[in-house]
Jmol script that loads the backbone (N, CA, C; Angstrom):
load data "model"
ATOM      1  N   MET A   1     -18.445   3.319   9.063  1.00  0.00           N
ATOM      2  CA  MET A   1     -17.417   4.196   9.296  1.00  0.00           C
ATOM      3  C   MET A   1     -16.006   3.554   9.893  1.00  0.00           C
ATOM      4  N   GLU A   2     -15.008   4.180   9.355  1.00  0.00           N
ATOM      5  CA  GLU A   2     -13.573   3.601   9.535  1.00  0.00           C
ATOM      6  C   GLU A   2     -13.108   3.830  10.815  1.00  0.00           C
ATOM      7  N   ARG A   3     -12.302   2.619  11.424  1.00  0.00           N
ATOM      8  CA  ARG A   3     -11.966   2.468  12.771  1.00  0.00           C
ATOM      9  C   ARG A   3     -10.525   3.136  12.675  1.00  0.00           C
ATOM     10  N   ILE A   4     -10.301   3.973  13.693  1.00  0.00           N
ATOM     11  CA  ILE A   4      -8.993   4.593  13.568  1.00  0.00           C
ATOM     12  C   ILE A   4      -8.630   4.359  15.148  1.00  0.00           C
ATOM     13  N   VAL A   5      -7.260   4.058  15.482  1.00  0.00           N
ATOM     14  CA  VAL A   5      -6.498   3.772  16.617  1.00  0.00           C
ATOM     15  C   VAL A   5      -5.811   5.043  17.134  1.00  0.00           C
ATOM     16  N   ASP A   6      -6.051   5.424  18.445  1.00  0.00           N
ATOM     17  CA  ASP A   6      -5.393   6.604  18.765  1.00  0.00           C
ATOM     18  C   ASP A   6      -4.184   6.482  19.465  1.00  0.00           C
ATOM     19  N   ASP A   7      -3.969   5.260  20.195  1.00  0.00           N
ATOM     20  CA  ASP A   7      -2.638   5.017  20.960  1.00  0.00           C
ATOM     21  C   ASP A   7      -1.370   4.912  20.170  1.00  0.00           C
ATOM     22  N   PRO A   8      -0.483   5.872  20.392  1.00  0.00           N
ATOM     23  CA  PRO A   8       0.673   5.971  19.573  1.00  0.00           C
ATOM     24  C   PRO A   8       1.601   4.900  19.726  1.00  0.00           C
ATOM     25  N   GLN A   9       1.579   4.082  20.881  1.00  0.00           N
ATOM     26  CA  GLN A   9       2.452   2.937  20.868  1.00  0.00           C
ATOM     27  C   GLN A   9       1.812   1.804  19.953  1.00  0.00           C
ATOM     28  N   GLU A  10       0.293   1.488  19.932  1.00  0.00           N
ATOM     29  CA  GLU A  10      -0.373   0.713  19.210  1.00  0.00           C
ATOM     30  C   GLU A  10      -0.021   1.106  17.644  1.00  0.00           C
ATOM     31  N   LYS A  11      -0.206   2.253  17.488  1.00  0.00           N
ATOM     32  CA  LYS A  11      -0.139   2.498  15.992  1.00  0.00           C
ATOM     33  C   LYS A  11       1.528   2.296  15.593  1.00  0.00           C
ATOM     34  N   GLN A  12       2.271   2.574  16.350  1.00  0.00           N
ATOM     35  CA  GLN A  12       3.781   2.238  15.998  1.00  0.00           C
ATOM     36  C   GLN A  12       4.244   0.885  15.735  1.00  0.00           C
ATOM     37  N   TRP A  13       3.557  -0.027  16.767  1.00  0.00           N
ATOM     38  CA  TRP A  13       3.629  -1.558  16.543  1.00  0.00           C
ATOM     39  C   TRP A  13       2.963  -1.885  15.441  1.00  0.00           C
ATOM     40  N   GLY A  14       1.735  -1.501  15.151  1.00  0.00           N
ATOM     41  CA  GLY A  14       1.040  -1.632  13.962  1.00  0.00           C
ATOM     42  C   GLY A  14       1.942  -1.455  12.430  1.00  0.00           C
ATOM     43  N   MET A  15       2.606  -0.295  12.475  1.00  0.00           N
ATOM     44  CA  MET A  15       3.451  -0.019  11.504  1.00  0.00           C
ATOM     45  C   MET A  15       4.575  -0.894  11.388  1.00  0.00           C
ATOM     46  N   PHE A  16       5.242  -1.165  12.513  1.00  0.00           N
ATOM     47  CA  PHE A  16       6.459  -2.115  12.580  1.00  0.00           C
ATOM     48  C   PHE A  16       6.078  -3.594  11.813  1.00  0.00           C
ATOM     49  N   THR A  17       4.696  -3.847  12.263  1.00  0.00           N
ATOM     50  CA  THR A  17       4.363  -5.198  11.603  1.00  0.00           C
ATOM     51  C   THR A  17       4.239  -5.164  10.188  1.00  0.00           C
ATOM     52  N   HIS A  18       3.864  -4.130   9.497  1.00  0.00           N
ATOM     53  CA  HIS A  18       3.742  -4.054   8.109  1.00  0.00           C
ATOM     54  C   HIS A  18       5.378  -3.884   7.606  1.00  0.00           C
ATOM     55  N   LEU A  19       6.279  -2.817   8.356  1.00  0.00           N
ATOM     56  CA  LEU A  19       7.618  -2.807   7.705  1.00  0.00           C
ATOM     57  C   LEU A  19       8.371  -3.901   8.037  1.00  0.00           C
ATOM     58  N   ALA A  20       8.012  -4.857   8.904  1.00  0.00           N
ATOM     59  CA  ALA A  20       8.934  -6.141   9.019  1.00  0.00           C
ATOM     60  C   ALA A  20       9.062  -6.884   7.793  1.00  0.00           C
ATOM     61  N   ALA A  21       7.960  -6.730   6.990  1.00  0.00           N
ATOM     62  CA  ALA A  21       8.113  -7.532   5.773  1.00  0.00           C
ATOM     63  C   ALA A  21       9.299  -7.396   4.754  1.00  0.00           C
ATOM     64  N   LEU A  22       9.893  -6.106   4.995  1.00  0.00           N
ATOM     65  CA  LEU A  22      10.954  -5.646   4.342  1.00  0.00           C
ATOM     66  C   LEU A  22      12.290  -6.583   4.755  1.00  0.00           C
ATOM     67  N   ALA A  23      11.956  -7.236   5.775  1.00  0.00           N
ATOM     68  CA  ALA A  23      13.121  -8.152   6.126  1.00  0.00           C
ATOM     69  C   ALA A  23      13.483  -9.049   5.080  1.00  0.00           C
ATOM     70  N   THR A  24      12.687  -9.319   4.077  1.00  0.00           N
ATOM     71  CA  THR A  24      12.922 -10.225   3.026  1.00  0.00           C
ATOM     72  C   THR A  24      14.252  -9.687   2.194  1.00  0.00           C
ATOM     73  N   PHE A  25      14.471  -8.467   2.395  1.00  0.00           N
ATOM     74  CA  PHE A  25      15.828  -7.992   1.754  1.00  0.00           C
ATOM     75  C   PHE A  25      16.945  -8.539   2.366  1.00  0.00           C
ATOM     76  N   VAL A  26      16.942  -8.694   3.744  1.00  0.00           N
ATOM     77  CA  VAL A  26      18.010  -9.478   4.560  1.00  0.00           C
ATOM     78  C   VAL A  26      17.787 -10.899   4.629  1.00  0.00           C
ATOM     79  N   LEU A  27      16.854 -11.432   4.640  1.00  0.00           N
ATOM     80  CA  LEU A  27      16.509 -13.014   4.617  1.00  0.00           C
ATOM     81  C   LEU A  27      15.725 -13.365   3.645  1.00  0.00           C
ATOM     82  N   PRO A  28      16.182 -13.429   2.275  1.00  0.00           N
ATOM     83  CA  PRO A  28      15.197 -13.744   1.125  1.00  0.00           C
ATOM     84  C   PRO A  28      14.613 -15.058   1.268  1.00  0.00           C
ATOM     85  N   VAL A  29      13.401 -15.073   0.641  1.00  0.00           N
ATOM     86  CA  VAL A  29      12.441 -16.187   0.642  1.00  0.00           C
ATOM     87  C   VAL A  29      11.554 -16.095   1.991  1.00  0.00           C
ATOM     88  N   ALA A  30      12.075 -16.191   3.134  1.00  0.00           N
ATOM     89  CA  ALA A  30      11.155 -16.257   4.140  1.00  0.00           C
ATOM     90  C   ALA A  30      11.012 -14.970   4.997  1.00  0.00           C
ATOM     91  N   GLY A  31      12.133 -14.197   4.903  1.00  0.00           N
ATOM     92  CA  GLY A  31      11.933 -12.757   5.736  1.00  0.00           C
ATOM     93  C   GLY A  31      10.899 -12.119   5.741  1.00  0.00           C
ATOM     94  N   ASN A  32      10.035 -12.047   4.349  1.00  0.00           N
ATOM     95  CA  ASN A  32       8.866 -11.355   4.317  1.00  0.00           C
ATOM     96  C   ASN A  32       7.569 -11.834   5.345  1.00  0.00           C
ATOM     97  N   PHE A  33       7.757 -13.119   5.651  1.00  0.00           N
ATOM     98  CA  PHE A  33       6.715 -13.858   6.445  1.00  0.00           C
ATOM     99  C   PHE A  33       7.264 -13.922   8.089  1.00  0.00           C
ATOM    100  N   ILE A  34       8.531 -14.112   8.020  1.00  0.00           N
ATOM    101  CA  ILE A  34       9.054 -14.357   9.466  1.00  0.00           C
ATOM    102  C   ILE A  34       9.190 -12.910  10.370  1.00  0.00           C
ATOM    103  N   GLY A  35       9.630 -11.937   9.773  1.00  0.00           N
ATOM    104  CA  GLY A  35       9.611 -10.573  10.370  1.00  0.00           C
ATOM    105  C   GLY A  35       8.253 -10.136  11.116  1.00  0.00           C
ATOM    106  N   PRO A  36       7.148 -10.049  10.146  1.00  0.00           N
ATOM    107  CA  PRO A  36       5.816  -9.753  10.741  1.00  0.00           C
ATOM    108  C   PRO A  36       5.289 -10.884  11.757  1.00  0.00           C
ATOM    109  N   LEU A  37       5.588 -12.200  11.461  1.00  0.00           N
ATOM    110  CA  LEU A  37       5.313 -13.185  12.477  1.00  0.00           C
ATOM    111  C   LEU A  37       5.889 -12.978  13.747  1.00  0.00           C
ATOM    112  N   ILE A  38       7.022 -12.717  13.916  1.00  0.00           N
ATOM    113  CA  ILE A  38       7.646 -12.261  15.352  1.00  0.00           C
ATOM    114  C   ILE A  38       6.931 -11.088  16.032  1.00  0.00           C
ATOM    115  N   ILE A  39       6.859 -10.033  15.338  1.00  0.00           N
ATOM    116  CA  ILE A  39       6.030  -9.017  15.949  1.00  0.00           C
ATOM    117  C   ILE A  39       4.707  -9.275  16.203  1.00  0.00           C
ATOM    118  N   TYR A  40       3.873  -9.929  15.399  1.00  0.00           N
ATOM    119  CA  TYR A  40       2.428 -10.560  15.543  1.00  0.00           C
ATOM    120  C   TYR A  40       2.635 -11.265  16.863  1.00  0.00           C
ATOM    121  N   LEU A  41       3.525 -12.347  17.000  1.00  0.00           N
ATOM    122  CA  LEU A  41       3.404 -13.358  17.913  1.00  0.00           C
ATOM    123  C   LEU A  41       3.674 -12.393  19.431  1.00  0.00           C
ATOM    124  N   ILE A  42       4.638 -11.888  19.497  1.00  0.00           N
ATOM    125  CA  ILE A  42       4.960 -10.900  20.589  1.00  0.00           C
ATOM    126  C   ILE A  42       4.007  -9.865  21.079  1.00  0.00           C
ATOM    127  N   LYS A  43       3.326  -9.146  20.229  1.00  0.00           N
ATOM    128  CA  LYS A  43       2.386  -8.056  20.651  1.00  0.00           C
ATOM    129  C   LYS A  43       1.052  -8.266  20.331  1.00  0.00           C
ATOM    130  N   LYS A  44       0.542  -9.445  19.862  1.00  0.00           N
ATOM    131  CA  LYS A  44      -0.958  -9.645  19.358  1.00  0.00           C
ATOM    132  C   LYS A  44      -1.747  -9.531  20.711  1.00  0.00           C
ATOM    133  N   ASP A  45      -1.473  -9.992  21.796  1.00  0.00           N
ATOM    134  CA  ASP A  45      -2.061  -9.810  23.104  1.00  0.00           C
ATOM    135  C   ASP A  45      -2.058  -8.586  23.653  1.00  0.00           C
ATOM    136  N   GLU A  46      -1.202  -7.933  23.660  1.00  0.00           N
ATOM    137  CA  GLU A  46      -1.047  -6.525  23.930  1.00  0.00           C
ATOM    138  C   GLU A  46      -1.870  -5.563  23.314  1.00  0.00           C
ATOM    139  N   TYR A  47      -1.976  -5.564  22.061  1.00  0.00           N
ATOM    140  CA  TYR A  47      -2.798  -4.536  21.335  1.00  0.00           C
ATOM    141  C   TYR A  47      -3.618  -5.412  20.090  1.00  0.00           C
ATOM    142  N   GLU A  48      -4.655  -4.854  20.131  1.00  0.00           N
ATOM    143  CA  GLU A  48      -5.737  -5.297  19.023  1.00  0.00           C
ATOM    144  C   GLU A  48      -5.429  -5.166  17.727  1.00  0.00           C
ATOM    145  N   PHE A  49      -4.986  -3.880  17.730  1.00  0.00           N
ATOM    146  CA  PHE A  49      -4.347  -3.379  16.429  1.00  0.00           C
ATOM    147  C   PHE A  49      -3.453  -4.324  15.716  1.00  0.00           C
ATOM    148  N   VAL A  50      -2.428  -4.462  16.469  1.00  0.00           N
ATOM    149  CA  VAL A  50      -1.210  -5.372  16.110  1.00  0.00           C
ATOM    150  C   VAL A  50      -1.903  -6.872  15.767  1.00  0.00           C
ATOM    151  N   ASN A  51      -2.746  -7.319  16.372  1.00  0.00           N
ATOM    152  CA  ASN A  51      -3.535  -8.634  16.295  1.00  0.00           C
ATOM    153  C   ASN A  51      -4.269  -8.651  14.803  1.00  0.00           C
ATOM    154  N   ASP A  52      -4.952  -7.566  14.556  1.00  0.00           N
ATOM    155  CA  ASP A  52      -5.536  -7.522  13.305  1.00  0.00           C
ATOM    156  C   ASP A  52      -4.690  -7.169  12.314  1.00  0.00           C
ATOM    157  N   GLN A  53      -3.911  -6.225  12.269  1.00  0.00           N
ATOM    158  CA  GLN A  53      -2.872  -5.998  10.958  1.00  0.00           C
ATOM    159  C   GLN A  53      -1.921  -7.066  11.136  1.00  0.00           C
ATOM    160  N   GLY A  54      -1.529  -7.771  11.974  1.00  0.00           N
ATOM    161  CA  GLY A  54      -0.561  -8.901  12.022  1.00  0.00           C
ATOM    162  C   GLY A  54      -1.150 -10.104  11.091  1.00  0.00           C
ATOM    163  N   LYS A  55      -2.418 -10.233  11.394  1.00  0.00           N
ATOM    164  CA  LYS A  55      -3.034 -11.415  10.499  1.00  0.00           C
ATOM    165  C   LYS A  55      -3.079 -10.803   9.285  1.00  0.00           C
ATOM    166  N   GLU A  56      -3.583  -9.710   8.896  1.00  0.00           N
ATOM    167  CA  GLU A  56      -3.520  -9.019   7.538  1.00  0.00           C
ATOM    168  C   GLU A  56      -2.175  -9.244   6.892  1.00  0.00           C
ATOM    169  N   VAL A  57      -1.149  -8.719   7.479  1.00  0.00           N
ATOM    170  CA  VAL A  57       0.077  -8.541   6.769  1.00  0.00           C
ATOM    171  C   VAL A  57       0.563 -10.362   6.479  1.00  0.00           C
ATOM    172  N   LEU A  58       0.221 -11.053   7.325  1.00  0.00           N
ATOM    173  CA  LEU A  58       0.593 -12.345   7.237  1.00  0.00           C
ATOM    174  C   LEU A  58      -0.055 -13.180   5.984  1.00  0.00           C
ATOM    175  N   ASN A  59      -1.391 -12.911   5.974  1.00  0.00           N
ATOM    176  CA  ASN A  59      -2.126 -13.325   4.754  1.00  0.00           C
ATOM    177  C   ASN A  59      -1.616 -12.699   3.456  1.00  0.00           C
ATOM    178  N   PHE A  60      -1.326 -11.388   3.597  1.00  0.00           N
ATOM    179  CA  PHE A  60      -0.780 -10.723   2.528  1.00  0.00           C
ATOM    180  C   PHE A  60       0.363 -11.430   1.853  1.00  0.00           C
ATOM    181  N   GLN A  61       1.418 -11.583   2.978  1.00  0.00           N
ATOM    182  CA  GLN A  61       2.842 -12.237   2.626  1.00  0.00           C
ATOM    183  C   GLN A  61       2.642 -13.495   1.970  1.00  0.00           C
ATOM    184  N   ILE A  62       1.586 -14.478   2.596  1.00  0.00           N
ATOM    185  CA  ILE A  62       1.476 -15.883   2.053  1.00  0.00           C
ATOM    186  C   ILE A  62       1.064 -15.737   0.579  1.00  0.00           C
ATOM    187  N   SER A  63      -0.083 -14.924   0.709  1.00  0.00           N
ATOM    188  CA  SER A  63      -0.801 -14.953  -0.785  1.00  0.00           C
ATOM    189  C   SER A  63       0.220 -14.424  -1.734  1.00  0.00           C
ATOM    190  N   TRP A  64       0.906 -13.529  -1.486  1.00  0.00           N
ATOM    191  CA  TRP A  64       1.978 -12.869  -2.673  1.00  0.00           C
ATOM    192  C   TRP A  64       3.054 -13.844  -2.736  1.00  0.00           C
ATOM    193  N   SER A  65       3.617 -14.504  -1.706  1.00  0.00           N
ATOM    194  CA  SER A  65       4.609 -15.639  -1.966  1.00  0.00           C
ATOM    195  C   SER A  65       3.936 -16.558  -3.000  1.00  0.00           C
ATOM    196  N   ILE A  66       2.875 -16.879  -2.903  1.00  0.00           N
ATOM    197  CA  ILE A  66       2.179 -17.853  -3.874  1.00  0.00           C
ATOM    198  C   ILE A  66       2.396 -17.332  -5.359  1.00  0.00           C
ATOM    199  N   ILE A  67       1.817 -15.952  -5.470  1.00  0.00           N
ATOM    200  CA  ILE A  67       1.956 -15.411  -6.661  1.00  0.00           C
ATOM    201  C   ILE A  67       3.471 -15.352  -7.129  1.00  0.00           C
ATOM    202  N   PHE A  68       4.288 -14.915  -6.336  1.00  0.00           N
ATOM    203  CA  PHE A  68       5.808 -15.092  -6.778  1.00  0.00           C
ATOM    204  C   PHE A  68       6.174 -16.435  -7.196  1.00  0.00           C
ATOM    205  N   ALA A  69       5.795 -17.387  -6.609  1.00  0.00           N
ATOM    206  CA  ALA A  69       6.277 -18.798  -6.983  1.00  0.00           C
ATOM    207  C   ALA A  69       5.568 -19.122  -8.269  1.00  0.00           C
ATOM    208  N   ILE A  70       4.341 -18.783  -8.529  1.00  0.00           N
ATOM    209  CA  ILE A  70       3.896 -19.001  -9.906  1.00  0.00           C
ATOM    210  C   ILE A  70       4.540 -18.305 -10.896  1.00  0.00           C
ATOM    211  N   SER A  71       4.946 -16.889 -10.573  1.00  0.00           N
ATOM    212  CA  SER A  71       5.753 -16.061 -11.497  1.00  0.00           C
ATOM    213  C   SER A  71       7.112 -16.851 -11.974  1.00  0.00           C
ATOM    214  N   ILE A  72       7.557 -17.502 -10.866  1.00  0.00           N
ATOM    215  CA  ILE A  72       8.870 -18.096 -11.031  1.00  0.00           C
ATOM    216  C   ILE A  72       8.759 -19.320 -12.102  1.00  0.00           C
ATOM    217  N   VAL A  73       7.661 -20.027 -11.722  1.00  0.00           N
ATOM    218  CA  VAL A  73       7.470 -21.151 -12.811  1.00  0.00           C
ATOM    219  C   VAL A  73       6.973 -20.630 -14.271  1.00  0.00           C
ATOM    220  N   LEU A  74       6.361 -19.559 -14.198  1.00  0.00           N
ATOM    221  CA  LEU A  74       6.156 -19.087 -15.651  1.00  0.00           C
ATOM    222  C   LEU A  74       7.437 -18.053 -16.251  1.00  0.00           C
ATOM    223  N   ILE A  75       8.518 -18.193 -15.536  1.00  0.00           N
ATOM    224  CA  ILE A  75       9.704 -17.817 -16.512  1.00  0.00           C
ATOM    225  C   ILE A  75      10.100 -18.526 -17.601  1.00  0.00           C
ATOM    226  N   PHE A  76       9.589 -20.005 -17.508  1.00  0.00           N
ATOM    227  CA  PHE A  76      10.089 -20.899 -18.495  1.00  0.00           C
ATOM    228  C   PHE A  76       9.015 -20.652 -19.656  1.00  0.00           C
ATOM    229  N   VAL A  77       7.841 -20.187 -19.520  1.00  0.00           N
ATOM    230  CA  VAL A  77       6.927 -19.762 -20.541  1.00  0.00           C
ATOM    231  C   VAL A  77       7.406 -18.412 -21.273  1.00  0.00           C
ATOM    232  N   GLY A  78       7.957 -17.685 -20.524  1.00  0.00           N
ATOM    233  CA  GLY A  78       8.460 -16.175 -21.044  1.00  0.00           C
ATOM    234  C   GLY A  78       7.857 -15.103 -20.568  1.00  0.00           C
ATOM    235  N   ILE A  79       6.722 -15.193 -19.682  1.00  0.00           N
ATOM    236  CA  ILE A  79       6.281 -14.089 -18.924  1.00  0.00           C
ATOM    237  C   ILE A  79       6.395 -13.820 -17.469  1.00  0.00           C
ATOM    238  N   GLY A  80       7.097 -14.865 -16.741  1.00  0.00           N
ATOM    239  CA  GLY A  80       7.528 -14.753 -15.375  1.00  0.00           C
ATOM    240  C   GLY A  80       8.406 -13.727 -15.030  1.00  0.00           C
ATOM    241  N   VAL A  81       9.329 -13.265 -15.846  1.00  0.00           N
ATOM    242  CA  VAL A  81      10.218 -12.290 -15.664  1.00  0.00           C
ATOM    243  C   VAL A  81       9.250 -10.910 -15.256  1.00  0.00           C
ATOM    244  N   ILE A  82       8.443 -10.624 -16.527  1.00  0.00           N
ATOM    245  CA  ILE A  82       7.757  -9.493 -16.467  1.00  0.00           C
ATOM    246  C   ILE A  82       6.580  -9.406 -15.084  1.00  0.00           C
ATOM    247  N   MET A  83       6.184 -10.777 -15.058  1.00  0.00           N
ATOM    248  CA  MET A  83       5.232 -10.705 -13.870  1.00  0.00           C
ATOM    249  C   MET A  83       6.047 -10.569 -12.521  1.00  0.00           C
ATOM    250  N   LEU A  84       7.311 -11.064 -12.234  1.00  0.00           N
ATOM    251  CA  LEU A  84       8.019 -10.763 -11.252  1.00  0.00           C
ATOM    252  C   LEU A  84       8.493  -9.342 -10.896  1.00  0.00           C
ATOM    253  N   VAL A  85       8.962  -8.682 -11.884  1.00  0.00           N
ATOM    254  CA  VAL A  85       8.981  -7.209 -11.698  1.00  0.00           C
ATOM    255  C   VAL A  85       7.768  -6.422 -11.282  1.00  0.00           C
ATOM    256  N   GLY A  86       6.656  -6.739 -12.079  1.00  0.00           N
ATOM    257  CA  GLY A  86       5.292  -5.977 -11.930  1.00  0.00           C
ATOM    258  C   GLY A  86       5.061  -6.060 -10.369  1.00  0.00           C
ATOM    259  N   PHE A  87       4.878  -7.496 -10.043  1.00  0.00           N
ATOM    260  CA  PHE A  87       4.366  -7.835  -8.675  1.00  0.00           C
ATOM    261  C   PHE A  87       5.432  -7.441  -7.572  1.00  0.00           C
ATOM    262  N   GLY A  88       6.584  -7.411  -7.804  1.00  0.00           N
ATOM    263  CA  GLY A  88       7.565  -6.870  -7.029  1.00  0.00           C
ATOM    264  C   GLY A  88       7.425  -5.383  -6.657  1.00  0.00           C
ATOM    265  N   ILE A  89       7.280  -4.741  -7.560  1.00  0.00           N
ATOM    266  CA  ILE A  89       6.879  -3.369  -7.628  1.00  0.00           C
ATOM    267  C   ILE A  89       5.809  -3.234  -6.565  1.00  0.00           C
ATOM    268  N   ALA A  90       4.658  -3.752  -7.233  1.00  0.00           N
ATOM    269  CA  ALA A  90       3.312  -3.695  -6.437  1.00  0.00           C
ATOM    270  C   ALA A  90       3.436  -4.031  -4.936  1.00  0.00           C
ATOM    271  N   TRP A  91       4.264  -5.221  -4.737  1.00  0.00           N
ATOM    272  CA  TRP A  91       4.491  -5.641  -3.310  1.00  0.00           C
ATOM    273  C   TRP A  91       4.980  -4.407  -2.500  1.00  0.00           C
ATOM    274  N   LEU A  92       6.176  -3.925  -3.140  1.00  0.00           N
ATOM    275  CA  LEU A  92       6.882  -2.944  -2.368  1.00  0.00           C
ATOM    276  C   LEU A  92       5.918  -1.675  -1.861  1.00  0.00           C
ATOM    277  N   VAL A  93       5.239  -1.280  -2.910  1.00  0.00           N
ATOM    278  CA  VAL A  93       4.340  -0.077  -2.815  1.00  0.00           C
ATOM    279  C   VAL A  93       3.353  -0.434  -1.915  1.00  0.00           C
ATOM    280  N   LEU A  94       2.825  -1.674  -1.942  1.00  0.00           N
ATOM    281  CA  LEU A  94       1.592  -1.886  -0.871  1.00  0.00           C
ATOM    282  C   LEU A  94       2.151  -2.151   0.418  1.00  0.00           C
ATOM    283  N   VAL A  95       3.188  -2.401   0.653  1.00  0.00           N
ATOM    284  CA  VAL A  95       3.772  -2.610   2.054  1.00  0.00           C
ATOM    285  C   VAL A  95       3.948  -1.208   2.733  1.00  0.00           C
ATOM    286  N   ILE A  96       4.532  -0.368   1.736  1.00  0.00           N
ATOM    287  CA  ILE A  96       4.648   1.126   2.205  1.00  0.00           C
ATOM    288  C   ILE A  96       3.341   1.561   2.503  1.00  0.00           C
ATOM    289  N   VAL A  97       2.415   1.369   1.609  1.00  0.00           N
ATOM    290  CA  VAL A  97       0.895   2.042   1.672  1.00  0.00           C
ATOM    291  C   VAL A  97       0.342   1.399   3.016  1.00  0.00           C
ATOM    292  N   GLY A  98       0.642   0.245   3.352  1.00  0.00           N
ATOM    293  CA  GLY A  98       0.043  -0.367   4.576  1.00  0.00           C
ATOM    294  C   GLY A  98       0.870   0.347   5.812  1.00  0.00           C
ATOM    295  N   SER A  99       2.103   0.332   5.776  1.00  0.00           N
ATOM    296  CA  SER A  99       2.728   0.965   6.903  1.00  0.00           C
ATOM    297  C   SER A  99       2.318   2.287   7.101  1.00  0.00           C
ATOM    298  N   VAL A 100       2.262   3.388   6.093  1.00  0.00           N
ATOM    299  CA  VAL A 100       1.771   4.681   6.207  1.00  0.00           C
ATOM    300  C   VAL A 100       0.158   4.649   6.998  1.00  0.00           C
ATOM    301  N   ALA A 101      -0.572   3.700   6.251  1.00  0.00           N
ATOM    302  CA  ALA A 101      -1.963   3.639   7.083  1.00  0.00           C
ATOM    303  C   ALA A 101      -1.851   3.241   8.494  1.00  0.00           C
ATOM    304  N   ALA A 102      -1.216   2.348   8.763  1.00  0.00           N
ATOM    305  CA  ALA A 102      -1.055   1.808  10.227  1.00  0.00           C
ATOM    306  C   ALA A 102      -0.356   2.698  10.821  1.00  0.00           C
ATOM    307  N   SER A 103       0.724   3.685  10.513  1.00  0.00           N
ATOM    308  CA  SER A 103       1.198   4.779  11.344  1.00  0.00           C
ATOM    309  C   SER A 103      -0.033   5.718  11.608  1.00  0.00           C
ATOM    310  N   ASN A 104      -0.851   5.706  10.769  1.00  0.00           N
ATOM    311  CA  ASN A 104      -2.006   6.834  11.005  1.00  0.00           C
ATOM    312  C   ASN A 104      -3.225   6.160  11.785  1.00  0.00           C
ATOM    313  N   GLY A 105      -2.976   4.904  12.205  1.00  0.00           N
ATOM    314  CA  GLY A 105      -3.968   4.314  13.004  1.00  0.00           C
ATOM    315  C   GLY A 105      -5.085   3.580  12.256  1.00  0.00           C
ATOM    316  N   GLN A 106      -5.020   3.572  10.946  1.00  0.00           N
ATOM    317  CA  GLN A 106      -6.132   3.117  10.056  1.00  0.00           C
ATOM    318  C   GLN A 106      -5.899   1.517   9.938  1.00  0.00           C
ATOM    319  N   TYR A 107      -7.052   0.880   9.844  1.00  0.00           N
ATOM    320  CA  TYR A 107      -7.050  -0.721   9.650  1.00  0.00           C
ATOM    321  C   TYR A 107      -6.958  -0.738   8.321  1.00  0.00           C
ATOM    322  N   TYR A 108      -5.811  -1.217   7.722  1.00  0.00           N
ATOM    323  CA  TYR A 108      -5.556  -1.292   5.922  1.00  0.00           C
ATOM    324  C   TYR A 108      -5.838  -2.695   5.800  1.00  0.00           C
ATOM    325  N   ARG A 109      -6.433  -2.812   4.654  1.00  0.00           N
ATOM    326  CA  ARG A 109      -6.659  -4.174   4.004  1.00  0.00           C
ATOM    327  C   ARG A 109      -6.094  -4.237   2.666  1.00  0.00           C
ATOM    328  N   TYR A 110      -5.053  -5.191   2.424  1.00  0.00           N
ATOM    329  CA  TYR A 110      -4.273  -5.445   1.212  1.00  0.00           C
ATOM    330  C   TYR A 110      -5.190  -6.001   0.184  1.00  0.00           C
ATOM    331  N   PRO A 111      -4.944  -5.754  -1.151  1.00  0.00           N
ATOM    332  CA  PRO A 111      -5.701  -6.201  -2.195  1.00  0.00           C
ATOM    333  C   PRO A 111      -5.048  -7.578  -2.755  1.00  0.00           C
ATOM    334  N   LEU A 112      -5.861  -8.495  -3.441  1.00  0.00           N
ATOM    335  CA  LEU A 112      -5.351  -9.546  -3.963  1.00  0.00           C
ATOM    336  C   LEU A 112      -4.914 -10.587  -2.783  1.00  0.00           C
ATOM    337  N   THR A 113      -5.517 -10.704  -1.548  1.00  0.00           N
ATOM    338  CA  THR A 113      -5.064 -11.311  -0.533  1.00  0.00           C
ATOM    339  C   THR A 113      -6.143 -12.480  -0.052  1.00  0.00           C
ATOM    340  N   TYR A 114      -5.640 -13.506   0.146  1.00  0.00           N
ATOM    341  CA  TYR A 114      -6.647 -14.546   0.569  1.00  0.00           C
ATOM    342  C   TYR A 114      -6.407 -14.733   2.032  1.00  0.00           C
ATOM    343  N   ASN A 115      -7.424 -14.859   2.854  1.00  0.00           N
ATOM    344  CA  ASN A 115      -7.482 -14.820   4.375  1.00  0.00           C
ATOM    345  C   ASN A 115      -7.379 -16.348   4.951  1.00  0.00           C
ATOM    346  N   PHE A 116      -5.966 -16.692   5.072  1.00  0.00           N
ATOM    347  CA  PHE A 116      -5.534 -17.913   5.651  1.00  0.00           C
ATOM    348  C   PHE A 116      -5.786 -17.677   7.251  1.00  0.00           C
ATOM    349  N   PHE A 117      -5.394 -16.465   7.794  1.00  0.00           N
ATOM    350  CA  PHE A 117      -5.923 -16.422   9.153  1.00  0.00           C
ATOM    351  C   PHE A 117      -7.089 -15.281   9.344  1.00  0.00           C
ATOM    352  N   GLN A 118      -8.137 -15.592  10.270  1.00  0.00           N
ATOM    353  CA  GLN A 118      -9.077 -14.997  10.364  1.00  0.00           C
ATOM    354  C   GLN A 118      -9.032 -14.138  11.626  1.00  0.00           C
TER     355      GLN A 118
END
end "model"
wireframe off; spacefill off
backbone 0.3
color backbone group
């Protein structure tokens, strides 16, 4: 059975944790990690949902940063640009899907993500 959060404040902070990854458009390279990390560190003890989703977002951002780094290296082989565009679109869609799920109180799990934080 799927767990659902009822508290509106908890859902809102969970959604902000996902949306904070969009800070990468303001602070390239590290914004996608720093934004969610700040919210996670501030609210993890207050809300269990933010604790769970914060770890999920951080795991996703680290995993996909590695994917993007590999794509950049593969530019020299010729397929890196295609990978960057494809993974970039997928990243944006997944961040939006995670944000919507969190705003509905659903515990969201990102695909292609290694669990650095348990």
